[in-house]
C-alpha positions in Angstrom: -7.4 -42.1 -48.5 -7.4 -39.1 -46.1 -7.0 -40.2 -42.5 -9.7 -37.8 -41.3 -12.2 -39.3 -43.8 -11.3 -42.8 -42.7 -11.7 -42.0 -39.0 -15.0 -40.1 -39.5 -16.7 -42.9 -41.4 -17.5 -46.2 -39.6 -17.4 -48.3 -42.8 -14.1 -47.0 -44.0 -12.6 -47.3 -40.5 -13.8 -50.9 -40.2 -12.3 -51.6 -43.6 -9.0 -50.0 -42.8 -8.7 -51.9 -39.5 -10.1 -55.3 -40.5 -6.8 -57.1 -40.2 -5.7 -55.1 -37.1 -5.6 -57.0 -33.8 -7.8 -55.7 -31.0 -4.8 -54.7 -28.7 -3.5 -52.3 -31.4 -7.0 -50.8 -31.8 -7.1 -50.3 -28.0 -3.7 -48.6 -28.1 -4.9 -46.3 -30.9 -8.0 -45.4 -28.9 -5.9 -44.5 -25.9 -3.7 -42.3 -28.0 -6.7 -40.6 -29.6 -8.1 -40.0 -26.1 -4.8 -38.5 -25.0 -4.8 -36.3 -28.1 -8.4 -35.2 -27.4 -7.4 -34.2 -23.8 -4.5 -32.1 -25.2 -6.7 -30.4 -27.8 -9.4 -29.6 -25.2 -6.7 -28.1 -22.9 -5.4 -25.9 -25.8 -8.9 -24.8 -26.6 -9.6 -24.0 -23.0 -6.4 -21.9 -22.7 -7.3 -20.0 -25.8 -10.8 -19.3 -24.5 -9.4 -18.2 -21.2 -6.9 -15.8 -22.9 -9.7 -14.3 -25.0 -11.9 -13.9 -21.9 -9.0 -12.1 -20.1 -8.6 -9.8 -23.1 -12.3 -9.0 -23.1 -12.3 -8.3 -19.4 -9.3 -6.0 -19.8 -11.0 -4.1 -22.6 -14.2 -3.7 -20.5 -12.0 -2.3 -17.6 -10.2 0.1 -20.0 -13.5 1.4 -21.4 -14.8 1.9 -17.9 -11.6 3.9 -17.0 -12.0 6.0 -20.2 -15.6 6.8 -19.4 -14.9 7.6 -15.7 -12.1 9.9 -16.6 -13.7 11.4 -19.8 -10.7 10.2 -21.9 -11.5 10.6 -25.6 -10.8 7.6 -27.9 -8.7 9.9 -30.1 -6.3 10.6 -27.2 -5.9 6.8 -26.7 -5.2 6.3 -30.4 -2.6 9.0 -30.4 -0.8 7.4 -27.4 -0.9 3.9 -29.0 0.6 5.3 -32.2 3.3 7.2 -30.3 4.3 3.9 -28.8 4.6 2.3 -32.2 1.3 0.4 -32.1 -0.3 0.7 -35.6 -3.9 1.8 -35.4 -5.9 1.6 -38.7 -8.9 3.7 -39.3 -12.0 1.8 -40.4 -12.1 1.3 -44.1 -14.6 3.7 -45.7 -16.6 2.5 -48.6 -15.7 4.3 -51.9 -18.2 6.7 -53.4 -19.5 5.6 -56.8 -18.4 7.7 -59.7 -19.8 5.8 -62.6 -23.3 4.3 -63.2 -24.1 1.9 -66.0 -26.6 -0.7 -67.0 -25.1 -4.2 -67.7 -25.9 -6.2 -70.7 -28.5 -8.2 -68.7 -30.2 -5.0 -67.5 -28.8 -4.6 -64.0 -27.9 -1.1 -62.8 -24.3 -1.1 -61.4 -21.9 1.5 -60.0 -18.2 1.7 -59.9 -16.0 4.0 -57.8 -13.3 4.4 -60.5 -10.7 2.7 -58.3 -9.0 -0.4 -59.5 -9.5 -2.1 -62.8 -12.4 -1.1 -64.9 -15.2 -3.8 -64.4 -15.6 -6.1 -67.3 -19.3 -5.4 -67.4 -18.6 -1.7 -67.9 -16.0 -2.5 -70.7 -18.6 -4.6 -72.4 -21.3 -1.9 -72.2 -18.8 0.7 -73.5 -17.9 -1.5 -76.4 -21.6 -2.2 -77.2 -22.6 1.5 -77.0 -19.3 2.8 -78.6 -19.0 5.3 -75.7 -16.1 6.4 -73.5 -16.0 6.0 -69.7 -16.9 9.7 -69.2 -20.3 9.0 -70.6 -21.2 7.0 -67.5 -20.0 9.5 -64.9 -22.5 10.2 -62.2 -23.3 13.9 -62.2 -22.2 15.6 -59.0 -24.4 18.7 -59.7 -28.1 18.8 -59.3 -29.0 19.8 -62.8 -32.5 21.1 -63.5 -33.5 21.6 -67.0 -36.0 24.4 -67.6 
């Protein structure tokens, strides 16, 4: 049985330690308390480090605002020092629109594998992918 499950359930813990003398249980409790202290210290160090980073970022933003430094200039400098800066991922524009077999209207950007639902609709309707293209022109029929 998993140790964490045993320790977190009173019945399984009692069952696992039924033949264990009290002095060994006391020793285990002391070791668990020592482990708890170490874990709390690690957590506190991580929280302190994250807070220091947040404080530094607030200071940097303040300096950028006070000196009218555009973000693009900062990004250029970071990249020139070998620090990789990724642009935010932009959601792909849908190119295809189709109605699934269960009646839901879906779109697909045309990137990656063709969705199974679209393949099923194409097979059912005996049509090609181009039949489901979303028109980019505003067509008005007279």
